[in-house]
Every structure is written in C-alpha cells, then in structure tokens.
C-alpha positions as CSV (number, residue, x, y, z in Angstrom):
1,M,35.7,174.2,130.9
2,A,36.4,171.5,133.3
3,T,33.2,170.2,134.8
4,V,32.7,171.5,138.1
5,A,30.2,170.7,140.9
6,L,27.3,173.2,140.9
7,S,25.9,172.0,144.2
8,E,25.5,169.4,146.9
9,E,22.5,167.4,147.9
10,H,22.2,165.3,151.1
11,Y,20.2,162.3,151.6
12,V,19.8,159.5,154.0
13,Y,19.0,156.1,152.3
14,E,16.8,153.5,154.5
15,C,18.6,150.4,154.0
16,G,21.2,149.5,157.4
17,G,19.9,152.1,159.6
18,G,20.4,154.7,157.3
19,V,23.1,155.6,155.0
20,A,24.0,159.3,154.9
21,I,25.3,160.2,151.0
22,R,26.2,163.4,149.5
23,E,25.6,163.9,146.1
24,L,27.1,166.5,143.6
25,V,25.2,168.1,140.9
26,P,27.5,168.5,137.7
27,V,27.8,171.7,135.5
28,A,29.9,172.8,132.5
29,A,30.3,174.7,129.6
30,D,31.1,171.8,127.6
31,D,27.6,169.9,128.6
32,A,28.2,168.0,131.9
33,R,25.1,166.2,130.9
34,K,27.6,163.8,129.1
35,A,28.6,162.1,132.2
36,F,29.5,158.9,130.6
37,R,33.1,159.2,129.4
38,E,35.6,156.5,128.0
39,R,38.5,157.8,130.2
40,A,38.1,157.0,133.7
41,E,39.5,160.2,135.2
42,H,36.8,162.2,133.3
43,D,33.9,159.9,134.0
44,L,31.1,161.6,136.2
45,T,28.8,159.1,136.7
46,G,30.2,158.5,140.4
47,W,28.6,162.0,141.5
48,T,25.2,160.9,141.9
49,V,23.4,157.4,143.1
50,W,22.0,155.4,140.2
51,A,19.0,153.0,140.3
52,S,21.3,150.1,140.3
53,S,23.1,151.2,143.3
54,V,19.8,151.3,145.2
55,I,18.9,147.7,144.0
56,L,22.6,146.6,145.3
57,A,22.1,148.5,148.6
58,R,18.3,146.5,149.0
59,F,20.3,143.2,148.0
60,A,23.0,143.8,150.7
61,E,20.5,144.3,153.4
62,E,18.3,141.5,152.7
63,Q,20.8,138.9,151.6
64,G,24.2,140.1,151.5
65,Q,25.2,138.5,154.8
66,R,25.4,134.8,153.7
67,L,27.6,135.8,150.9
68,L,29.6,138.8,152.3
69,G,30.4,138.1,155.9
70,G,33.4,137.8,157.3
71,S,34.9,138.7,153.9
72,C,37.0,141.7,152.7
73,V,34.6,143.2,150.0
74,V,35.7,145.5,147.3
75,D,33.2,147.8,145.6
76,L,34.3,148.7,142.1
77,G,33.0,151.9,140.7
78,A,31.6,152.8,143.8
79,G,30.6,156.3,143.2
80,A,28.9,158.0,146.1
81,G,29.1,154.9,148.1
82,L,25.6,153.3,148.7
83,G,26.5,149.9,147.7
84,G,29.6,149.5,149.7
85,L,28.5,151.5,152.6
86,A,25.4,149.4,152.6
87,V,27.6,146.3,152.3
88,A,29.5,147.6,155.4
89,L,26.6,148.3,157.7
90,C,24.5,145.2,156.7
91,C,26.7,142.4,156.1
92,S,29.5,141.9,158.8
93,P,32.9,142.0,156.3
94,T,36.2,142.5,157.7
95,R,37.0,145.2,155.4
96,V,35.4,147.4,152.7
97,V,37.2,149.0,150.1
98,L,35.3,151.6,148.2
99,T,36.9,152.2,144.8
100,D,36.7,154.8,141.8
101,Y,38.8,157.1,140.0
102,N,37.6,160.5,139.0
103,A,39.4,162.9,141.5
104,T,36.1,164.5,142.6
105,T,34.4,161.4,142.8
106,L,36.9,159.9,145.0
107,G,37.0,163.0,147.3
108,N,33.2,162.7,147.5
109,L,33.4,159.0,148.5
110,E,36.0,160.0,151.3
111,H,33.2,162.4,152.7
112,N,30.3,159.8,152.7
113,A,32.6,157.2,153.7
114,A,33.2,159.5,157.0
115,A,29.8,160.4,157.5
116,N,29.0,156.6,157.9
117,R,32.1,155.2,159.5
118,A,30.6,155.6,163.1
119,A,27.9,153.5,162.2
120,C,30.1,150.3,161.0
121,A,33.2,151.0,163.5
122,S,33.7,147.2,163.5
123,V,34.5,147.3,159.8
124,A,37.7,148.7,158.3
125,L,36.3,151.0,155.8
126,E,38.7,152.5,153.0
127,V,38.7,154.6,149.8
128,Q,41.2,153.9,146.8
129,A,41.8,155.1,143.3
130,V,41.4,152.2,141.0
131,D,42.2,152.4,137.5
132,W,40.7,149.0,135.9
133,D,43.3,149.3,133.0
134,E,46.2,149.4,135.9
135,P,46.5,146.4,137.9
136,G,49.0,148.2,140.0
137,S,46.3,150.3,141.2
138,W,44.0,147.7,142.2
139,P,43.3,146.7,146.1
140,D,45.9,144.5,147.9
141,T,43.8,141.6,149.4
142,R,46.5,139.2,149.7
143,G,45.6,136.7,152.8
144,E,42.4,137.9,153.0
145,H,38.9,136.0,151.3
146,T,37.7,138.6,149.2
147,C,34.3,139.2,147.3
148,V,33.5,142.0,145.0
149,V,30.1,144.0,144.6
150,G,29.5,146.6,141.9
151,A,26.5,148.4,140.4
152,D,25.9,149.6,136.8
153,L,29.5,148.9,136.0
154,L,28.5,147.5,132.5
155,Y,27.1,150.3,129.9
156,R,29.5,149.9,127.5
157,R,31.2,146.7,126.2
158,S,34.7,147.6,126.5
159,Y,33.7,148.3,130.4
160,A,32.5,144.6,130.8
161,R,35.8,143.2,129.7
162,K,37.8,145.2,132.4
163,V,35.6,144.3,134.9
164,A,35.8,140.7,134.5
165,S,39.6,141.2,134.4
166,V,39.6,143.2,137.8
167,V,36.9,140.5,139.1
168,Q,39.1,137.2,138.0
169,A,42.1,139.1,139.9
170,L,40.7,140.1,143.1
171,V,37.7,137.5,143.8
172,S,39.4,134.4,146.0
173,P,38.5,130.9,145.2
174,G,35.2,130.0,146.4
175,G,34.3,133.8,146.5
176,C,31.5,135.9,144.9
177,F,31.1,138.8,142.7
178,V,27.4,140.5,143.5
179,C,26.4,142.7,140.0
180,A,23.7,144.9,140.1
181,S,22.6,146.0,136.5
182,P,19.7,147.2,134.3
183,A,19.3,144.1,132.1
184,H,19.4,146.0,129.1
185,R,23.3,147.2,129.0
186,E,25.1,146.2,126.5
187,G,28.1,144.8,128.5
188,L,26.0,142.5,130.6
189,P,26.3,139.5,128.0
190,V,30.1,140.4,127.5
191,L,30.9,140.0,131.2
192,Q,28.7,136.9,131.5
193,G,30.7,135.3,128.5
194,A,33.9,136.1,130.0
195,L,33.1,134.6,133.4
196,L,31.6,131.7,132.3
197,R,34.6,130.9,129.8
198,A,36.7,131.1,133.1
199,G,34.8,128.7,134.8
200,W,32.5,130.8,136.9
201,A,28.7,129.9,137.7
202,C,26.1,132.2,138.0
203,E,24.5,130.8,141.4
204,Q,21.8,133.4,141.7
205,E,19.7,135.9,139.3
206,L,17.0,137.6,140.4
207,Q,14.8,140.8,139.0
208,A,14.3,143.7,141.8
209,P,11.0,143.2,143.3
210,P,8.4,145.8,143.7
211,E,9.6,146.6,147.0
212,W,12.8,147.5,146.1
213,R,11.5,149.9,143.8
214,E,10.2,152.2,146.3
215,N,11.4,155.4,147.3
216,P,14.9,154.7,149.1
217,L,15.0,157.8,151.0
218,R,14.3,158.0,154.8
219,Q,10.9,159.7,155.1
220,Q,10.8,163.2,156.6
221,G,8.5,164.9,158.7
222,G,5.0,163.7,159.8
223,A,2.4,162.2,157.9
224,D,1.7,164.9,155.5
225,G,4.9,165.1,153.9
226,D,5.1,161.4,153.8
227,C,2.0,160.5,152.0
228,G,2.6,157.8,148.9
229,A,1.8,160.4,146.3
230,Q,4.6,162.7,147.5
231,R,6.9,159.9,148.1
232,E,6.3,158.3,144.8
233,A,6.6,161.9,143.0
234,Q,10.1,162.1,145.0
235,R,11.1,158.7,143.9
236,D,10.0,159.5,139.9
237,G,12.0,162.9,140.2
238,L,15.2,161.4,141.6
239,F,15.2,157.6,140.5
240,P,13.5,157.3,137.4
241,E,14.6,154.0,136.4
242,L,13.0,153.0,140.2
243,G,9.5,154.2,138.9
244,F,9.4,152.4,135.2
245,R,7.6,149.2,135.3
246,S,9.4,146.4,135.8
247,L,8.9,144.7,132.5
248,A,9.9,147.9,130.8
249,Y,12.9,148.5,133.1
250,P,14.1,145.2,134.9
251,L,16.8,145.8,137.3
252,L,18.8,142.4,137.7
253,V,21.2,141.2,140.6
254,Q,23.3,138.3,139.6
255,V,25.7,136.5,142.1
256,W,28.5,134.7,140.3
257,R,30.9,132.2,142.3
258,R,34.3,131.6,141.4
259,P,35.3,128.1,141.5
260,S,37.5,126.7,144.7
C-alpha cells in the first residue's frame, strides 16, 4: 500500500520573525516508519522537520547574512523548507530555490513557500523537483553567484557522494556550502573527503550551542502555557535530538568554501 499523509501539523518556528511550517504525518500498512528510502521518490524524510534543519535555521539567523547575502541559494533536500525559508527571511539572498523530489514532499514544500512568501517578498522564492542522480533536473543558476545549504543529507554514504557532485556543480567559484548534520552520520566523512580532494576548504565548523537546542517553536498563550518545563517537554517530544546532551548527540554546522 502506498504511504499516505494521515494528518497535518502546523507550527511557527521562532527564527526570522516566524517561519510557518506545515508538517505531514505518514502512515501506511507497509510500515511508514521506514522513512529513509534509497529511491528519492519513495523517501519520506521531508514530511517533517528534523533537528538539523532547526540548527541550520538558527545558523542562518545568526551568521548567514555574511555568507549568503546577495547570492542565489539552493536548499538541497529542503523537506518541509525550514532551513531555506530561514535563509530567505534572514540572509538577504537574491533567490532561494527549495528542492526535493518526493511528490508529496514537494506539494507540502509549495504550501510552506506560499505561507511565507509575503514575509520575504524581496526574495525570488521557488520550489523545484531535483533528483541528485539527474543533472538535467538541477537548478539553472548560470550567471548568478550561487551557494548551497542542506540539513541532514548524509545519513547514507551513497547520499554523500551524490551531494558532493551536486554541490560541486552548483556552487560558484568562491561560493560556499553550508551543511548541518549530526556528527555521527556515516556520510559526513565521505563528503569531507570528496570536497577536500576537489580543493575545497572547511573554513568553519561549529557545534550547536545550548541555546540553539532549545524549543524552536514560537511560544503560545500566557505564562502558564509557556513555562520552561512545558516547553522542554514539547521540545523533547517533537525534537528528541535537540534534548539529548550535546556530547551524546552533537549537531554540527560546517561551512565549505569552493576555491575561486
């Protein structure tokens, strides 16, 4: 049986003055919990927001302007769109292209782009189906200074090799690739090796500080509804990776610079 969306959840994330995100809850008789699929069209990971997307959004809000301002920014594997939309709201890019491939993910990505378009009206905001195995599907950024961002793309070694190929093709000379990932992902050293061999330099690596791991959702209601314990419980329920001790589950942001 094909996986279907059982329900929708609507949230507003705090960064950039508020990013409205709709997430989908998958269910199917063939066990929809197996979200990680080898074929892009079957992959369900983009239906919800993952901890690395939160960290990418936090980074965009605090440090993204100096790296991404004035550039065309491609969000690889954008999923629900939080990272790329935070870039659009916080970093003054000229254009943001939100990409993924699963049909339902793309439909939800279109919805979330539309929900936030008015807040970033000065940015050309687009959604595009991109298959990492098909260069003909990759965004056309000729004539633009292009950077790439991505969150939690490296959960398989095979994915890391594909990401390296796409990044190498899209990022302009002197441009950057901002990658947010759990430190333990098996594809991370594969990506690092591929970029180093191609002459790239990792100019920054940081571990998400404690404040980035706090509940990322906008507070609702009065003081009783927003007490610290309740917000921690909400965070731990929706984003358990953010609640883990940082030494047990470090979340990284790396900035890779392509040689000029």
